[in-house]
VOTOR-622041 format. One record per residue (C-alpha): residue in one letter; x, y, z. Coordinates in pm, 1 decimal, padded with zeros to 6 digits. Each point is the difference from the previous one (the first is absolute). Example, Ala and Ser with C-alpha at 12.3 -4.5 7.8 and 13.67 -1.06 7.14 Angstrom:
   r          u          v          w
   a    01230.0   -00450.0    00780.0
   s    00137.0    00344.0   -00066.0
END
This chain:
   r          u          v          w
   m    01142.9   -00232.4    03546.4
   k   -00276.1   -00241.2   -00105.1
   e   -00138.3    00012.5    00353.9
   k    00015.0    00380.5   -00004.1
   i   -00207.2    00014.8   -00318.7
   a   -00245.6   -00259.5    00128.2
   e   -00051.0    00196.8    00320.8
   h   -00048.2    00333.9   -00180.3
   y   -00240.9   -00125.8   -00268.3
   k   -00154.0   -00296.8    00184.6
   m    00145.8   -00224.4   -00270.6
   e    00003.1   -00377.5    00006.6
   d    00309.9   -00213.1   -00051.2
   k   -00116.4   -00106.4   -00348.3
   y    00116.1    00327.8   -00153.8
   l    00290.8   -00057.6   -00232.4
   v    00215.4    00311.4   -00041.3
   e    00256.1    00025.3    00274.6
   a    00277.7    00248.3    00086.7
   y    00336.4    00020.3   -00172.7
   k    00249.1   -00189.3    00215.5
   d    00301.6    00216.0   -00090.3
   k    00127.5    00255.8   -00248.4
   s    00094.4   -00261.3   -00257.2
   e   -00370.2   -00071.4   -00061.7
   l   -00092.9    00365.4   -00064.8
   p   -00083.8    00128.4   -00351.1
   k    00308.6    00113.2   -00186.1
   r   -00201.2    00227.8   -00223.0
   i   -00177.9    00304.5    00143.3
   r   -00201.1    00296.0   -00120.7
   i    00079.5    00328.8    00173.2
   d   -00141.2    00345.7   -00063.4
   v    00277.9    00251.3   -00062.5
   s   -00246.0    00286.6    00017.8
   s   -00375.8    00020.0    00056.2
   k    00002.9    00361.9   -00116.2
   c   -00114.2    00100.1   -00348.0
   q    00002.9    00330.7   -00189.7
   l   -00299.2   -00086.6   -00218.9
   n   -00371.6    00016.4    00081.4
   c   -00146.9   -00281.7   -00205.8
   k   -00377.2    00014.2   -00002.0
   q   -00070.5   -00349.7    00135.5
   c    00307.2   -00047.6    00219.6
   y   -00093.0   -00171.7    00326.6
   m    00274.7    00196.0    00177.1
   r   -00180.6    00323.1   -00095.4
   l   -00356.2   -00126.8    00051.4
   d    00063.9   -00134.7    00348.2
   p    00241.3    00230.7    00183.6
   k   -00127.9   -00120.5    00341.4
   g    00078.8   -00359.1   -00097.8
   v    00349.4    00104.1   -00106.6
   e    00059.2    00175.4    00330.6
   r   -00131.1   -00300.3    00187.1
   g    00216.4   -00242.0   -00196.5
   c    00302.2    00055.5   -00221.4
   k    00027.3    00376.8    00056.5
   l    00210.4    00223.1   -00226.4
   g    00377.6   -00033.2    00025.9
   n    00330.4   -00124.4   -00140.9
   l    00204.1   -00311.1    00074.6
   k    00319.7    00093.8    00186.0
   f    00325.0   -00138.3   -00140.0
   s    00123.4   -00074.4    00352.0
   d   -00305.1   -00218.2    00070.2
   y    00034.1   -00179.3   -00332.4
   k    00371.8   -00061.8    00040.3
   k   -00041.2   -00141.8    00349.2
   f   -00277.7   -00231.8   -00119.5
   i    00203.2   -00125.5   -00297.4
   d    00309.9   -00053.0    00218.0
   e   -00196.9   -00210.2    00245.8
   n   -00196.8   -00214.1   -00245.8
   d    00051.0   -00219.5   -00306.2
   i   -00188.1    00192.5   -00268.4
   e    00041.1   -00077.0   -00370.9
   y   -00253.0    00224.8   -00172.8
   v   -00189.1    00321.4    00075.1
   e   -00302.6    00153.1   -00173.2
   f    00015.8    00368.4    00094.1
   s   -00322.8    00154.7   -00130.9
   n   -00336.2   -00002.0    00173.8
   h   -00227.8    00291.0    00100.3
   g    00211.6    00301.3   -00096.2
   e    00265.2    00120.7   -00243.3
   i    00343.1   -00154.0    00070.1
   f    00204.7    00281.5   -00149.7
   l   -00127.3    00246.8    00260.8
   n    00217.9   -00169.1    00262.6
   p    00325.9    00201.4    00023.4
   e    00188.6   -00307.0    00125.8
   f   -00116.7   -00238.1   -00272.6
   e    00330.2    00020.7   -00187.6
   d    00186.8   -00119.2    00310.4
   i   -00255.2   -00282.3    00041.3
   i    00055.0   -00113.4   -00360.1
   k    00380.7    00006.9    00030.8
   y   -00001.8   -00195.0    00326.1
   s   -00240.3   -00258.6   -00142.7
   a    00232.7   -00049.5   -00296.7
   e    00298.6   -00029.7    00236.4
   k   -00184.3   -00281.9    00178.9
   n   -00094.9   -00166.7   -00331.9
   i   -00369.7    00059.0    00060.0
   g   -00230.2    00000.9   -00306.4
   m   -00214.9    00316.2   -00031.4
   s   -00326.1    00088.9   -00170.9
   a   -00282.0    00252.7   -00011.4
   g   -00263.9   -00224.2   -00156.4
   n   -00287.7    00146.1    00193.8
   g    00044.8    00323.9   -00194.9
   v    00142.1    00351.9   -00000.8
   n   -00129.7    00317.8   -00159.5
   l    00351.4    00119.1   -00100.3
   n   -00094.2    00367.6   -00004.4
   y    00313.6    00067.6    00204.5
   l    00343.4   -00156.0   -00035.6
   p    00276.9    00149.0    00217.9
   d    00332.4    00091.5   -00155.0
   g    00213.5   -00306.7   -00035.4
   m   -00284.2   -00243.3    00066.1
   a   -00034.2   -00118.6   -00362.2
   e    00367.9   -00105.3   -00004.2
   t   -00027.1   -00155.2    00349.0
   l   -00294.8   -00217.7   -00107.7
   v    00197.5   -00130.5   -00297.2
   k    00347.4   -00017.8    00152.2
   y   -00112.5   -00191.3    00308.5
   g   -00216.5   -00253.0   -00182.7
   f   -00355.6    00097.2    00093.2
   d   -00200.0   -00283.5   -00161.6
   n   -00330.3    00150.4   -00115.5
   i   -00226.5    00301.3    00031.4
   v   -00368.8    00024.1   -00090.7
   v   -00093.2    00357.2   -00098.7
   s   -00367.9    00101.8    00034.3
   i   -00088.4    00196.6   -00312.2
   d   -00375.5    00005.7   -00061.2
   g   -00006.6    00169.5   -00335.7
   a    00213.6    00077.0   -00305.2
   s   -00028.4    00380.4   -00004.2
   p    00044.1    00275.4    00262.2
   e   -00369.3    00087.5    00007.7
   t   -00129.1   -00354.9    00036.8
   y    00264.7   -00095.1    00255.0
   a   -00078.5    00301.0    00222.3
   e   -00370.8   -00086.2    00003.4
   y    00061.9   -00265.7    00265.8
   r    00360.2    00066.8    00115.9
   v   -00081.5    00340.8    00143.7
   n    00319.6    00213.3    00049.6
   g    00187.3   -00240.0   -00226.1
   d    00199.8    00104.9   -00307.7
   f    00002.3   -00250.1   -00287.8
   n    00302.5    00160.4   -00168.8
   k    00206.4   -00011.3    00323.4
   v   -00069.2   -00371.2    00028.6
   l    00120.3   -00063.8   -00354.1
   k    00315.8    00210.1    00060.6
   n    00078.5   -00203.1    00309.5
   i   -00045.6   -00320.8   -00195.5
   e    00244.3    00138.6   -00256.5
   k    00252.5    00064.4    00279.7
   i   -00016.6   -00359.4    00114.8
   n    00025.7   -00127.4   -00358.2
   y    00304.5    00216.8   -00060.1
   y    00188.6   -00169.2    00281.9
   k   -00125.9   -00345.5   -00100.9
   k    00161.4    00061.0   -00337.4
   k    00314.9    00141.8    00163.0
   y    00044.1   -00299.3    00227.5
   k   -00118.4   -00246.1   -00267.3
   t   -00270.7   -00158.3    00216.4
   d   -00372.5   -00071.9   -00016.3
   k   -00043.5    00088.6    00367.1
   p   -00216.6    00138.0    00131.7
   f   -00265.4   -00163.3   -00218.9
   l   -00272.8    00264.1   -00049.2
   t   -00373.2   -00062.1   -00031.7
   w   -00262.9    00255.1   -00109.7
   k   -00303.7   -00074.1    00217.2
   f   -00319.6    00146.4   -00146.8
   i   -00320.9   -00013.5    00206.9
   v   -00281.9    00005.4   -00255.0
   f   -00271.2    00260.1    00056.2
   g   -00275.4    00132.2   -00222.5
   h    00194.2    00324.0   -00048.1
   n    00321.8   -00169.8   -00115.3
   e   -00112.1   -00318.5   -00179.9
   h    00041.2    00169.6   -00340.8
   e    00376.8    00035.6    00069.4
   i    00074.6   -00372.5    00046.9
   p    00152.2   -00034.1   -00352.6
   l    00215.2    00312.1    00049.1
   a    00118.0   -00124.6    00340.2
   k    00119.9   -00320.1   -00165.0
   k    00198.3    00199.1   -00253.8
   l    00153.2    00227.3    00262.6
   a    00090.0   -00290.6    00224.3
   k    00187.2   -00160.1   -00289.9
   k    00173.2    00330.6   -00073.6
   y    00119.3    00029.7    00359.0
   k    00106.0   -00365.6    00013.8
   m   -00264.7   -00092.9    00256.4
   a   -00240.0   -00288.2    00040.4
   v   -00362.6    00112.1    00018.5
   e   -00266.7   -00131.1    00236.3
   f   -00365.3    00097.4   -00016.9
   t   -00198.4   -00054.1    00317.4
   q   -00356.2    00041.7    00120.3
   n   -00119.4    00283.6    00217.3
   v   -00066.7   -00131.6    00352.1
   m   -00279.7    00258.3    00036.3
   p   -00203.6   -00057.3   -00318.5
   e   -00260.6    00261.4    00095.5
   y    00265.2    00269.1   -00070.5
   s    00042.5    00081.2   -00372.4
   p   -00141.5   -00337.6   -00119.1
   i    00115.9   -00149.4   -00328.9
   k   -00221.7    00090.4   -00294.5
   n    00090.6   -00256.3   -00263.7
   e    00076.4   -00323.9    00182.8
   k    00044.2   -00220.8   -00303.3
   k    00248.0    00238.3   -00159.4
   v    00191.7    00039.6    00324.9
   l    00023.2   -00373.9    00050.9
   k    00130.2   -00046.0   -00353.3
   e    00256.5    00280.7    00014.8
   s    00120.6   -00053.2    00358.7
   g   -00001.2   -00375.0    00024.6
   m   -00183.2    00009.8    00334.9
   s   -00232.3   -00291.0    00070.2
   s   -00286.2    00192.1    00159.6
   t   -00096.0    00350.4    00111.0
   d   -00290.8   -00107.3    00223.1
   l    00186.6   -00019.1    00330.6
   p    00339.6    00078.6    00142.4
   p    00224.9   -00300.6   -00065.1
   h    00065.9   -00071.9    00367.0
   l   -00375.6   -00046.7    00057.3
   l   -00068.7   -00220.4   -00297.7
   l    00076.9   -00357.6    00100.3
   e   -00047.1   -00144.7   -00344.7
   q    00297.7    00195.4   -00137.9
   y    00235.8   -00172.8    00242.1
   e   -00123.1   -00359.9   -00017.6
   n    00283.0   -00107.3   -00225.0
   k    00274.9    00216.9    00139.5
   e    00279.4   -00104.1    00238.2
   s   -00158.3    00165.8    00301.2
   i   -00355.0    00125.7    00026.3
   w    00080.8    00170.0    00326.9
   f    00194.2    00282.1   -00160.1
   y    00013.1    00241.0    00295.5
   c   -00050.8   -00247.7    00287.3
   a    00299.6   -00213.8   -00086.1
   y    00222.9    00299.9    00078.4
   l   -00045.7   -00077.6    00371.0
   w    00209.2   -00310.0   -00055.2
   e    00220.6    00086.7   -00298.3
   e    00066.6    00376.3    00006.5
   p   -00142.8    00172.5    00307.4
   q   -00080.7    00366.6   -00054.5
   i    00171.0    00232.1    00245.9
   n   -00089.3    00364.0    00053.2
   w    00265.0    00276.1   -00013.5
   d    00004.1    00009.5    00383.4
   g    00035.1   -00376.8    00043.4
   k   -00366.5   -00086.1    00058.1
   v   -00101.3   -00333.7   -00146.0
   l   -00276.8    00058.1   -00258.1
   g    00013.6   -00352.4   -00139.1
   c   -00113.3    00081.3   -00353.4
   c    00008.7    00300.8   -00228.2
   s   -00376.5    00065.5    00024.0
   l    00001.6    00088.5    00371.1
   y    00048.0    00369.6    00088.9
   d   -00243.9    00074.2    00286.5
   d    00110.5   -00264.5    00246.7
   d    00288.7   -00236.0    00077.2
   f    00070.9   -00339.8    00154.7
   g    00147.2    00124.9    00326.7
   g    00369.0   -00082.1   -00050.2
   n    00281.0    00236.0   -00096.8
   i    00319.7   -00135.7   -00161.6
   f    00210.7    00296.1    00116.3
   k   -00118.6    00010.3    00360.9
   d   -00075.6   -00364.9    00067.5
   g    00234.1   -00172.2   -00243.5
   y   -00094.0   -00197.3   -00308.4
   l   -00062.1   -00334.1    00170.1
   e   -00223.3    00136.0    00274.8
   a   -00192.4    00220.2   -00242.5
   m   -00071.8   -00290.6   -00231.5
   n   -00110.1   -00208.0    00301.7
   h   -00251.1    00254.1    00127.6
   p   -00319.0   -00180.8    00101.6
   k   -00214.2    00215.6   -00225.1
   y    00219.4   -00076.1   -00303.8
   l    00004.7   -00375.8    00066.1
   y   -00374.6   -00005.7    00057.0
   a   -00053.8    00175.5   -00334.5
   k    00188.1   -00283.8   -00172.6
   n   -00237.5   -00249.1    00160.2
   m   -00293.9    00207.5   -00124.9
   l    00132.7    00003.3   -00355.5
   t    00047.9   -00375.0   -00003.9
   h   -00355.1   -00052.4    00134.8
   n    00130.8   -00132.4    00332.6
   a   -00148.7    00275.2    00215.4
   p   -00307.7    00221.9   -00007.5
   p    00029.4    00376.5   -00054.3
   a    00114.9    00208.4    00296.1
   k   -00102.1    00360.4    00048.5
   d    00349.4    00132.2    00071.3
   v    00165.4   -00172.1   -00298.6
   p    00022.5    00229.6   -00308.6
   c   -00087.1   -00277.8   -00245.4
   t   -00351.1   -00025.8    00147.6
   n   -00105.9    00324.1   -00165.8
   c    00194.4   -00048.7   -00324.4
   c   -00204.6   -00021.1   -00321.3
   v    00233.5   -00269.6   -00136.1
   y   -00050.0   -00223.2    00305.5
   k   -00375.3    00064.1   -00002.8
   d   -00020.2   -00099.9   -00364.6
   f    00173.6   -00330.4    00063.4
   q   -00215.8   -00054.2    00305.6
   e   -00314.4    00052.8   -00202.4
   h    00113.3   -00255.1   -00257.8
   n    00137.7   -00236.9    00263.8
   h    00320.8   -00003.3   -00201.1
   y    00294.2   -00041.9    00239.2
   m    00348.7   -00145.0   -00037.0
   k   -00023.0   -00376.0    00011.4
   s    00337.9   -00005.3    00158.9
   l    00299.5    00224.0    00044.0
   k    00188.7   -00210.4   -00253.3
   d   -00262.6    00071.2   -00267.3
   n    00088.2    00366.0    00018.2
   n    00375.2   -00044.0    00042.5
   c   -00025.1    00146.7    00349.5
   k    00210.3   -00117.1    00292.5
END
């Protein structure tokens, strides 16, 4: 495999990241998109703003239970993050996927976020009964009018009712799972509702997380000092994944990039996306068609790892080359000193 990569990318032997030797070395945690479809039309959603990129890359579709079951049966997987580009509850087979995951003792989460405008009959109980770990709910406002300003086609009251359904079964089964988080992107049009969002989150037994808008030109914050004080955010100048200083003292400054080692992001159709920020391209392998081991050993994927550890120059056909996160680290010459520093294997 090393020779194959070297031949394709004209690499020298000094490059460090090599192929996985067998299945036992593969990541036991994965991220897989249950559905890339979404019923909302959020004003700054990349999936809406770049439909050609979506068609070229992740496309719109749902994970098939049969594909998921076969993959789980053939590999040693311990934990799955299900959310990514779309709304997980739009997949009609998601309930079967949850139940099978529980049967196989696989931990489950939706930490990347859901809009929770739709919850199928029986789903609230399924989430609780089968031990779904945590769900982050995107609620950018604390009133119907403010929420709908950005979450176009969304219904604030429906979201709260669906949270109530989940809480009902949590009480019935006497469990804290799934742990719920109210994620509030702070805009200029909703910053006045930060205090109310805190109160509502407490009422609905949720943690609350305030986060910066990744496109600050849209509805910019008006009173930065007040927002910082009320939200607890450290800065509103730049998106957090582009502001190196915010991550200097954290466990891993590589945030998205480390997913290639620790929790590879898989598309609903099996394509290897690597991380959750990629939607308009992929790394060439497909876990359903090629198998997990071969997909993770695709030359493009292995070369990307060498790029991210500063052991190879950018390559035109590798998605990381055009990524704003990679470019930012390139500009600051701030790479991983070693794989061990970032807990990557």
